Each structure stands twice: as C-alpha cells, then as structure tokens.
C-alpha positions in Angstrom: 0.1 -0.2 -0.2 1.0 3.3 -0.7 -0.6 6.8 -0.2 0.7 10.3 -0.1 -1.2 13.2 1.7 -0.4 16.9 0.8 2.1 16.4 -1.2 3.0 19.5 -3.0 5.9 20.6 -5.4 7.1 23.7 -7.0 9.9 24.1 -8.8 11.6 27.4 -9.2 13.9 29.3 -12.5 15.6 32.4 -11.7 12.6 34.7 -10.7 9.8 32.1 -12.3 7.9 29.3 -9.8 6.0 26.9 -11.4 3.7 24.9 -8.3 3.3 21.6 -9.9 1.4 19.5 -7.7 -1.1 21.6 -5.0 -1.7 19.1 -2.3 -2.4 16.0 -3.8 -4.1 12.8 -1.8 -4.4 9.8 -3.1 -4.0 5.5 -2.0 -2.5 2.7 -3.8 -3.6 -0.8 -2.0 -1.5 -3.9 -2.6 -1.5 -5.6 -5.9 -4.0 -3.0 -7.6 -3.1 -1.7 -11.0 -3.5 2.1 -11.5 -2.5 4.8 -14.4 -1.6 8.5 -14.2 -3.3 10.2 -17.0 -3.3 14.2 -17.6 -1.7 16.8 -19.9 2.0 17.6 -20.4 3.4 20.1 -17.0 0.3 18.0 -15.0 2.8 16.4 -12.4 2.6 13.1 -13.3 6.6 12.7 -13.1 6.5 14.9 -10.4 4.5 13.1 -8.0 5.7 9.2 -9.5 9.6 10.4 -8.6 8.4 12.1 -4.9 5.9 8.5 -4.6 9.5 6.1 -5.8 11.5 7.7 -3.2 13.4 9.8 -5.3 12.6 12.9 -5.3 12.9 14.4 -1.3 12.0 18.6 -2.4 8.4 18.7 -1.9 6.1 19.2 0.9 3.7 16.4 2.6 3.4 12.7 3.5 4.4 9.7 1.8 3.3 6.6 3.6 4.0 3.1 2.4 3.5 0.2 4.1 1.8 1.7 6.8 5.2 3.4 7.5 5.9 6.9 7.0 8.5 7.6 4.9 8.1 11.0 4.8 11.7 12.6 4.5 13.7 9.3 5.5 17.6 8.5 4.1 
C-alpha cells in the first residue's frame, strides 16, 4: 500500500516559480494497478518521483506499507 497526503512540489527558475503539485492526496492498495493520466506539465512524473522516493524536495507525507517514509535517507 502506498499513500500520499497533501503533496506539494514547486520548481523555481531564477524569478519564476511553477507549482507542479498543489496538495495532492491519493491511495494505492497492494496489488492494485493504476494509471496517471494528464497533459504535459500536470505533475505526473513529479508525483511518481516523490512516491518512489527519488525526490525528497517536496511538502507532504508519503506512507508505504503503513510506515511514513517522508524525508528518510
């Protein structure tokens, strides 16, 4: 099981900020198959990077198997 709560991700370039994710919540049960769909720039890859623990520069919580893994090494 993986759960994500209030995930926020912002990219910054010089004087420009882009909010890729704004408080996204979700839950995927063990054995469940899901698809993320949306237009380019909607935050699909950003969400997957966060949920797979490849990106730790975000706000919110990621819970895998009942254990909060947010910001762990």
